FIVEXVEX-224429 format. One record per atom (N, C-alpha, C): z, y, x. Coordinates in steps of 0.2 Angstrom, whole numbers, plus 5000, padded with zeros to 4 digits. Example, Ala and Ser with C-alpha at 12.3 -4.5 7.8 and 13.67 -1.06 7.14 Angstrom:
503949725066/503949785062/503949845066/503549895064/503649955068/503950005064/
end
This chain:
526648855398/526748785401/526648735395/526148685395/526148645389/526548585390/526848555385/527348505385/527148445380/527148385383/526948335378/527548325373/527348315367/527748305361/527848235359/528448205359/528548135357/528948135351/528748095346/529048095339/529448025339/530048025337/530447965336/530947975331/530847925326/531347925320/531447985317/530948025315/530948085312/531248145316/531348135322/531548195326/530948215330/530948285332/530448315336/530748325343/530448295348/530848295354/530348315360/530548355365/530148375370/530548355377/530148325382/530448315388/530748375392/531148365396/531448425400/530948465404/530948525404/530548565408/530648555415/530148535419/530248525426/530348585430/530648585436/530748635440/531348675440/531848655436/532448685435/532848695442/533048755443/533348775449/534048805447/534548775450/535248795448/535348865451/534948885456/535048955459/534548995456/534649065455/534149105453/533649125458/533049145456/532549165461/532649235464/532549245470/532749305473/532349365470/531749345468/531249395465/531449415457/531949385455/532149385448/532749435448/532749485444/533349535443/533749505438/534149455440/534649425435/535249465434/535549455428/536249485427/536749435429/537249465433/537749425436/538349435431/538649385428/539249385424/539849375428/540349415427/541049395430/541349345426/541949315428/542249265425/542349205428/542749155425/542849095428/542249055430/542249025436/541648985438/541748915435/541148895431/541248835428/540848775431/540748715428/540448665430/539848645426/539248635430/538648615426/538648555423/538248545417/538148485414/538548475407/538448425404/538848405398/538448435392/538748415386/538448445379/539048465375/538948525372/539448555367/539148535360/539648515356/539448495349/539848545344/539448575340/539648625335/539448605328/539948615323/539748605317/539548665313/539048655309/538848715304/538948695297/539248735293/539348715286/538748705282/538148735284/537548725281/536948715286/536448685284/535848685289/535448745289/535348765295/534948835296/534248825292/534048885289/533448885285/532848895290/532948925296/532348935300/532548945307/532048945312/532248965319/531849035320/531549065315/531249125316/531649185315/531749225320/532249285319/532049335315/531349335313/531049385308/531349375301/531349315299/531549295292/532249265291/532649265297/533249235296/533749285292/534049255287/534549295283/535149255282/535149195282/535749155281/536149145288/536849145287/537249145293/537149085298/537049025296/536848965300/536248985305/535749015302/535149025306/535249085311/535649135309/535849185313/536249165319/536749115317/537149095322/536749055328/536349015326/535948975330/535449015334/535049065331/534549105334/534849155339/535249195336/535549255340/536149235344/536449175342/537049155347/536849115353/536249085352/536049035357/535349035360/534849065356/534149045357/533749115359/534049165358/533649235359/534049285362/533749335365/534049385368/533749455366/534149505367/533949575365/533949625371/533749685370/533649725376/534349755378/534749775374/535349805375/535849765370/536449745373/536849695369/537549725368/537849715362/538549735361/538949675363/539349685368/539849635370/540349625365/540349555362/540849545357/541549545358/541749545365/542449555367/542649625367/542249665371/542449735372/542149775366/541649755362/541349795357/540949855359/540849855366/540449905369/539749875371/539249925372/538549905374/538549895381/538049845383/537949825390/537249815391/537049815397/536349795399/536249725397/535549705395/535349645394/534649635397/534149625393/533549615396/533349685399/533549735396/533449805399/534049815404/533849825410/534349835416/534649905415/534249955413/534450025413/534150055407/534450105405/534150155399/534350225400/533950265398/534150345399/533950375392/534350415390/534350455383/534150525385/533650555381/533450625382/534050665380/534050735382/534550775380/534650785372/534050785369/534050795362/534250725358/534250675362/534450605359/533850575355/533250595356/532750575352/532350525356/532450515363/532050475367/532450425371/532350355370/532650305374/532150275379/532250285385/531850255390/532150195393/531950135392/532250075394/531750035399/532150015404/531749975410/531949905410/531449855409/531649785409/531749765416/532149705416/532249665423/531649635425/531449635431/530849605433/530949535435/530449495434/530449425436/530749375431/530849405425/531149365419/530549325416/530749265413/530249215410/530549195403/530149185399/530349145393/530449075395/530749035390/531048965391/530448925393/529748935391/529248895393/528948915399/529248965403/528948985410/528549045410/528349075404/527849125403/528249195405/527949235409/528349295411/528449345405/528949385406/529149435401/528949505404/528549545400/528449615402/528449655396/528249725397/528349775392/527849755386/527349725387/526849705381/527249655376/527649615378/528049575374/528549625369/528849675372/529249715369/528849755364/528249785366/527849825361/527649775355/527449715357/527249675351/527849655347/528449645349/529049635345/529149685340/529149755343/529249805338/528749825333/528149805335/527549815331/527649765325/527849705327/527949655321/528549675317/529149695320/529749715316/529549765311/529149815313/528949875309/528449865304/528049805305/527449795300/527749775293/527649815288/527949805282/527649735279/527049715281/526849655278/527249595280/527549605286/527949545289/528649535285/528849585282/529549585279/530049565283/530049585289/530649575294/531249605291/531849565292/532449585290/532749645294/532449655300/532749705304/532349775303/531849775299/531449835298/531849895296/532249895291/532649945289/533049985294/533249935299/533649965305/533250005310/532650005309/532150035314/531850095310/532150115305/531850175301/532450225302/532250275306/532750335308/532550395306/532950435302/532650495299/532050495295/532050435291/531450425286/530850395290/530850395296/530150375300/530350315304/529850275305/529850215310/529950235317/530350205321/530350215328/529650195331/529450235336/528850225339/528950205346/528550165349/528650135356/528050145360/528050165366/527450165370/527650145377/527250115381/527350085387/527150135393/527650145398/527450185403/527150145409/527450085410/527150035415/527349965412/527249915417/527349845414/528149835413/528549875415/529249865414/529649915410/529249975409/529650025406/529350045399/529750065394/529550085388/529950145385/529650185381/529950245378/529950235371/530550235368/530650235361/530850305358/530450325353/530450385351/530750385344/531250425342/531550425336/531450495333/531350495326/531250555322/531850605322/532450565323/533050605322/533550575326/534050615328/534550585333/534950535329/535050475333/535450415330/536150415333/536650415328/537350425331/537550365334/537350305332/537550245336/537250225342/536750265344/536450265351/536150195352/536250175358/535950115360/536150045356/536650055352/536849995348/536249975343/535750015342/535150005338/534849945341/534849925347/534449875350/534749805350/535349805348/535749735348/535449695342/535449635344/535149585338/534449585337/534049625341/533349625340/533049585345/532949515343/532649465348/531949485350/531849485357/531149495360/530749435359/530149445356/529749385355/529149375360/528949315361/528449295365/527749315362/527449365365/526749385362/526249325363/526349285369/525849235370/525849175365/526349175361/526449115356/526349145349/526549205348/526549225341/526049285339/525649305344/525149355342/524649325338/524349265339/523849235335/524049225328/524649195326/524849185319/525049255316/525249305320/525349365317/524649395315/524149395319/523549425317/523249385311/523449315310/523149275305/523549285298/524149325299/524549335293/525049275292/525149235297/525549175296/526249185299/526349235302/526949245306/527649225302/527649235296/528249225292/528349145291/527849105292/527849035291/527948995298/527949035303/528049005310/528748995312/528848945317/529548935319/530048905314/529748865310/530248825305/530648775310/531048745306/531448695310/531048635312/530448625309/530048565311/529548585317/529548645319/529148665325/529148625331/528648595334/528648565340/528948605345/529348575350/529748615355/529248645359/528648625360/528148655365/527848715362/527948725355/527648785352/528248845351/528748835354/529348875353/529548905360/529748965361/530048995367/530449055366/530949055370/531449115369/531749135375/532149185375/532449215381/533249205381/533449165376/534149145376/534349095381/535049075381/535249025386/535048955384/534848945378/534548875376/533948875372/533548825372/532948815369/532848755365/532348755361/532348695356/532148625360/532548575357/532448505360/532248465354/532748455349/532648405344/532948425338/532548415332/532848425326/532848365321/533348345319/533348285314/533548315307/533148315302/533248345296/533948315293/534348365290/534948345287/535548315292/535348315298/535948285303/536048335308/535548355313/535748395318/535148435321/535348485325/534848525329/535148525336/534648505340/534848495347/534548545352/534848585355/534548635360/534748615367/534248625372/534348615379/534448675383/534648665389/534748725393/534048755395/534048825394/533448865396/533348865404/532848835407/532848825414/532748895418/532448945414/532349015416/532849065414/533349045411/533849095409/534049145414/534149205412/534149265417/534849285419/535349245417/536049265419/536249215424/536749235428/537049195433/537749205434/538149165437/538849175439/538949215445/539549225447/539649265453/539449235460/539349165459/539149125465/538349115465/538049145461/537349145461/537049085457/537449045454/537148985450/536949015443/536348985442/536049005435/536448975429/536549015424/536848995418/536248975413/536448935408/537148915406/537348855410/537948845409/538248785412/538048715409/538148725402/538048665398/537248645398/537148575398/536548545398/536248545391/536648535386/536448535379/536948575374/536648595369/537048625363/536848595357/537348565353/537148525348/537448555341/537048565336/537348585330/537248535325/537848505322/537848455317/537948485310/537648465305/537748495299/538248455294/538848495293/539448465290/539548505283/539548475277/539548505271/540148545269/540748525272/541348565269/541848575275/542248615273/542748635278/543248575280/543448535275/543848475277/543448425281/542848425280/542448375284/542348405291/542248465292/542248495298/542948485302/543448485299/544148475302/544148405304/543948355300/543948285301/543548275307/542948295308/542448285313/542848315320/543148365319/543448395325/544048355327/544448325323/545048285324/544848215327/544248195325/544048125328/543648135334/543548195337/543248215343/542448215343/542148215336/541448215336/541148285337/541548335336/541348405338/541948435343/541648485347/542148515352/542448575350/542148615346/542448685344/542448685336/542848735334/542848745326/543048815325/542648845320/542848915318/542848915310/543048975308/543048995301/543548945298/544148935301/544648885299/545048925293/545248885288/545748905283/546448905287/546848945284/547548945287/547848885287/547748845281/548048775280/547848735286/547148725287/546848685292/547048705299/547148775300/547348795307/548048775308/548448775303/549148755304/549148675306/548748635302/548748565304/548548555311/548048585313/547748575320/548248605325/548548655324/549048685329/549648645330/549748595326/550248545328/550048495333/549448495335/549148455340/548948485347/549348535349/549148575355/548948545361/549248475362/549048445368/548348425368/548048425363/547248405362/546848475362/547148525359/546748575357/546948645359/546548695360/546748765361/546548795354/547148815351/547048845344/547148925345/546748965342/546849035343/546749075337/547249115336/547249165330/547049235334/546349255333/546149315336/546249375332/546649365327/546849425323/546249445318/546349495314/545949515308/545249525311/544749495308/544049505310/543749565306/543149565305/542749625301/542649605294/542849555292/542749535285/543249565280/542949595275/543349625270/543149605263/543649575259/543649545253/543849605248/543549605242/543649655237/543449635230/543749665225/543549655218/543149725216/542649715212/542249775210/542049755203/541949815199/541649815192/540949835192/540649815187/539949835185/539949905183/539649955187/539650025186/538950045184/538550005182/537850025180/537950065173/537350105172/537350145166/537050095160/537350105154/537150055149/536450075146/536050025146/535350035143/535350035136/534750045133/534650055126/534749985123/534649925126/534749865123/535349835125/535849875128/536449845129/536849835123/537249775123/537649765117/538249805116/538449825110/539049865109/539649845113/539749775113/540349745117/540249765124/539649755127/539649775135/539649845136/539349885131/539449965132/540149985132/540649945128/541349965128/541649945134/541449885137/541749865144/541549915149/540849925149/540649975155/541050045154/541150065148/541550125148/542250115151/542550055150/543250045154/543150055161/542650015164/542550005171/542350075174/542050115171/541850185174/542450235173/542950215170/543550255170/543950245176/544050305180/544350295187/545050275186/545450295181/546150275180/546250205178/545750175175/545750105174/545650065180/545150085185/545150055191/545750065196/546050125195/546650135199/547250095197/547250085190/547750045188/547749965190/547049945190/546949875192/547149865199/546949915204/547149915211/547949915212/548249955208/549049965208/549349895206/549049855202/549349795199/549249735204/548749745208/548649685212/549149675218/549349615219/549849605225/549449585231/549249625235/548849615241/549349575246/549949585246/550349555251/550449475249/550449465242/550449395240/549749355242/549249395242/548549365244/548649345251/548849385255/548949365262/549449315263/549949315260/550449265261/550249195258/549949195252/549849135248/549149095250/548649145252/548049115253/547949105261/548149155265/548049155272/548649135276/549249115272/549849095275/550049145281/549949215279/550149265283/549649285289/549149245289/548649255295/548049295292/548249355290/547749405288/548049475287/547649515284/547949585283/547749605276/548249645273/548049675266/547649735268/547149755263/546749805264/546749855258/546649915260/546549975255/545950015257/545549985261/544850015263/544449965266/543849975268/543349925271/543449915278/543749955282/543849945289/544549905290/544449855293/545049805294/545449825301/546049805301/546449815308/546049795314/545649745313/545249715319/544749765322/544649825318/544149875320/544549935321/544949935327/545349995328/545050065329/544450055332/544050115334/543850155328/543750125322/543450155316/543950165310/544550125311/545050125306/545350195304/545350215298/545650285296/546350265294/546850285299/547550265298/547850305292/547550365290/547850405285/547750385278/547250335277/547150305270/547850275268/548050295262/548650265259/548650195258/549250165259/549350095258/549950085252/549750105246/550350105241/550550035240/551150025239/551449955237/551249945229/551249885228/551149865221/551649895216/551349915210/551749955205/551449945199/551749895195/551549885188/551649945183/552249985185/552450045182/551850095182/551650105189/551150155190/550450135186/550350065186/549750045182/549750065175/550350045172/550450065165/550450135163/550650175168/550650255167/549850275167/549450245172/548750265172/548450245166/548550185164/548150155158/548350195152/548950215151/549150255145/548850325145/548750355151/548450425152/547750415150/547450355151/546750345150/546550325143/547050325139/546950305132/547050235130/547350195134/547450125132/548250115130/548350065126/549050055124/549149975123/549749965121/549949885120/550049875113/549949815111/550149785104/550349715105/550649685100/550849615100/550249575098/550149515103/549649465101/549949415096/549449365095/549649315090/550249275092/550349265098/550949225101/551549265103/551449335101/552049375102/552049405109/551449395113/551449425120/551149495119/551249535124/550949605124/550249605126/549849635122/549049635123/548849705124/548449725130/548249785131/547549795127/547549855123/546949875119/546749945121/546149955120/545850025121/545950065115/545650125116/545750185111/545450155104/545050115104/544750085097/545150025095/545650005098/546049945096/545749885099/545249885103/544949815105/545349795111/545549725111/545849705117/545449705123/545849715129/545449715136/545349645138/544749625138/544549555141/543949565145/543949535151/543349525155/543349465159/542749455162/542749395167/542649425174/542849385179/542749395186/542349335189/541749355191/541349305195/541649295202/541549245205/541549235212/541249175214/541049165221/540649105223/541049045223/540848995220/541148925220/541248895226/540848905231/540948875238/541548905242/541748955240/542348995244/542948985241/543348935243/544048925240/544548975241/544449015246/544949075247/544849125241/544149145240/544049195235/544149165228/544049105227/544249075220/545049085219/545449075224/546149085224/546349155223/545949205226/546049275225/545949295218/545349275215/545249285208/545749265204/546049205205/546549175201/547249215201/547349235207/547949275208/547849345205/547349375205/547149435201/547249425194/546949365192/547049355185/547749355182/548149325186/548949325185/549249385185/549049425190/549249495191/549149535185/548449535182/548249575177/548549555170/548749485170/549049465164/549649495162/549949515168/550649555167/550549625164/549849645164/549749715160/549449705153/549449635151/549149625145/548449615145/548049605150/547349595151/547249515151/546749495147/546449435147/545849425152/545949395157/545449385162/545149315163/544549305163/544249235164/543949235171/544149185175/543749175182/543249125181/542649145183/541949115183/541749095189/541749035192/541449015199/540749005198/540349035202/539549025202/539349005209/538748965209/538448955215/538249025218/538249025225/538149095228/537549135226/536949095226/536349125225/536349155218/536549115213/536549135206/537049195205/537549195209/538049255209/537749325211/537349315217/537049375220/536449395215/536149355212/535649375207/535849415201/536449385199/536749425193/536949495195/537249495202/537549565204/536949615206/536449595209/535949635212/535349645208/535149595204/534549595200/534649605193/534949555189/534949555182/535549605180/536049605185/536649655183/537049635177/536949565175/537349545170/537949515172/538449555173/539149525175/539649585173/540249575173/540749615172/541149635178/541449595181/541849605188/541649545192/541849555199/541649505204/542149515210/542349455213/542649455219/542149425224/542049465229/541649455235/541949475242/541549455247/541749485253/541149495258/541249545262/540649555267/540949555274/540549535279/540749535286/540249585290/540549635293/540149675297/539849645303/539249655305/538949625311/539149665317/539349725316/539549765321/540149815319/540549835324/541149875322/540849945320/540249965322/540050035320/539850035313/540050095310/539950095303/539150095300/538750105305/538050095303/537850025301/538249975303/538049905301/538149895294/538449945290/538649935283/538249995279/537750025282/537350075278/537150055272/536849995271/536549965265/537149955260/537749955262/538249955257/538450015254/538550065258/538850135256/538350185254/537650175256/537150225253/537050205246/536950255241/536850235234/536150195233/535750205238/535050175237/535050105240/535650085243/535650025246/535649965242/535349905244/535249845240/535949815239/536449825244/537049795243/537649845242/537449905239/537849955236/538149915229/538549865230/538649815225/538749835218/539249885217/539449905210/538849935206/538349965209/537749995206/537250005211/536849945213/536449945219/535749985217/535450005223/534750025223/534650085218/535050135218/535050195214/534450235216/534050255211/533450305213/533750375216/534350395213/534750455215/535450435214/535950465217/536650455216/536850465209/537250415207/537450415200/538050465199/538450475204/539050515204/539050565210/539450615209/539550665214/539850635220/540350585219/540650555225/540150515229/539750475225/539250435229/538750485233/538550535230/538150585233/538550615240/539150625239/539550645245/539550595251/539650525249/539550475253/538950465257/538350475253/537750475255/537650535261/537850595259/537850645264/538150635270/538850605270/539250595275/538950545280/538650485277/538450435280/537750455284/537350495281/536750515284/536950565290/537450605289/537650655294/537950615300/538350565299/538650535305/538050495308/537550475304/537050435307/536650475312/536650545311/536250585315/536650625320/537250605321/537750645325/537950615331/537750645337/537950615343/538750625345/539050575348/539750585350/540150555345/540650505347/541050465343/541550515339/541850565342/542450595339/542150625332/541650665332/541350695326/541150635321/540850585323/540650535319/541250495316/541750495319/542350465317/542650505311/542650575312/542950615307/542550605300/541850605301/541450595295/541550525292/541650475296/541750415292/542450405290/542950435293/543650445290/543550465283/543150515282/543150555275/542750505270/542250465273/541950415268/542550365266/542950345270/543450295269/543950325264/544050385264/544550425260/544250425253/543550445252/543250445246/543250375242/543150325246/543150255243/543850245241/544350265244/545050245242/545250285236/544950345235/545050395230/544750365223/544150335224/543750325218/543650245217/543950205221/544050135220/543350095217/542750115219/542250075217/542249995219/542649985225/542849925227/543549925228/543949875225/544649875226/544749825232/544849855237/544949805243/545549765243/545549705246/546049655245/546349635251/545949595255/546249575261/545749545266/545949545273/545449515278/545849455281/545449405282/545749345285/545749355293/546249325296/546149325304/545649275306/545349285312/544849235314/545249185318/545149125314/545549065316/545049015319/545148995326/544648955329/545048905333/544648855336/544948805340/544448775344/544648745350/544248705355/544648655358/544248595360/544648545364/544848575370/545348555373/545648575380/545148565385/544648525384/544148515389/543648575390/543648625385/543148675385/543448735390/543048755395/543248805399/542848875397/543148925398/542948995397/542949005389/543348975386/543448985378/543849045377/543449105375/543749165373/543449195367/543749175361/543449195355/543549265353/543049295350/543049365348/543049375340/543149435338/543249455331/542549475328/542049485333/541349495330/540949435330/540549425326/540149365325/539649365331/539449305334/539749235333/540349235337/540849215333/541549215336/541649165342/541349105342/541449065347/540849065352/540249075350/539649065354/539449135358/539749185357/539549245360/539449245367/539849195371/539849185378/539649115379/539249085375/539049015376/538748995383/538449045386/538149035393/538649015398/539249045396/539849025401/540348975399/540248945393/540648885391/540448825396/540948785397/540848725401/541348675400/541148615402/541648555401/542048545408/542648555407/543148535412/543148465414/543348455420/543448385422/544048355419/544248295418/544848265416/545448285419/545348295426/545948315430/546148395428/545548435428/545748505426/546048505419/545748465414/546048475407/546748445407/546948395411/547648375411/548148425414/547848465419/548248515422/548448575418/548148585412/548248635408/548948635405/
end
């Protein structure tokens, strides 16, 4: 369907698609969602800390782009429900798995359309996976579609049915399909054949050249200010009364540069919902409960940690760095650091108690995969000193009479901790660790860096000593963190992209992760991943610190507000969010 494009004041605008029907078509196999019946109309305004980089799901790596694309504009074949953390039908109404676990036969819903009115069929799915798997496209999802060392293959049985063939059994099963947006072949096949697919669907793309299967589609983009989405008139979900979702007419993302500015916009009523709140800001907003619904959803899947550079020293490495790398590779040194860190103080002082201390990568928010047997030792400087002594370190008096830790060569223990300057909580963590380690006679310098520079130091040049960072799993399943735990992974941060495992324990983790990846059945996979967590706790390549609670809020006028601990925390059920009437809001 062609749409006239109107340009006004730097914004790219398209008129509404005609023919919207509040009721679903009887020939359309829509998905009926249970829950509170809402009211149609209205706009929801959401703030983003940064402007999205793209509207192209193939190239989106930044969090704002992913939140907009996967949270509101696109749809997948099988979806992980962010509330239950279990899989459920989406564009595929049914699926069957072969006895050997190597074949997945998916059947699409009939009668579905993209947001521009073009019908969806199996050819769109085949095109989508062809693109994802094409190495020249550099799709961020490609690694997820390599199972047993070979790409997944897809063939069409008929216009609605596809068979996905895996080279090896995949333990996470149908979770593989979550987050893989199905693309419109009629719009993207030509740029793909011309080798221009990576440059398509920028923020400045005219609305008439964009189409998706999510609840909202492109309406307007004003650089540096906002991105406006409108209701997809062909969206394939309905409520229990048969009314087509979403309820909202528009979804607006405004770009707000800081956490404090986000809070101010929320307080003045310019935005309707807010997430990723600090504990301090959450406490301020919680005192205004007559206006807001503030929710502490508990620990999410974010884990923060300290890690040291465990790379091998090269021929050109300076003697000073060689000495420090020797400290860092000493297990008892890392264990001493871990024992000296006051995790409970981090939770108390940084999160105001709204968080959880961590001794492993799996947070209390992920009960299904948490290994409860991993020890949670209390802070002990005495144990730290004993470990350091056993490792050949000792103490001497410094120039000002203070106790200074020195190594076996009499060199004082000094190193720097990098962290990202834009994250106030991690800066505070690094500072608390600095104070903790001072009590052991270590001199630690905290160095804030712009995030891209920090990542380049850690993963490319590897010119750093220690770092405080955090990762947030996109799924509760351990396979979402494969790139972190496999020694060959690019985000195996302490020593990334190894051609072969540098240590026996890393080889053991590789074996266990590969084994659970190919193991059907939760119970056995859980035992294998429990062992991975134990190895990480024993060897301390990451010294796990704390996980913040998911702190969110919404105006009391927002209905169906049910935040989750999986991203996107607020927009996972955006199709069901609605604006209450003033009378309904007053009665709350």
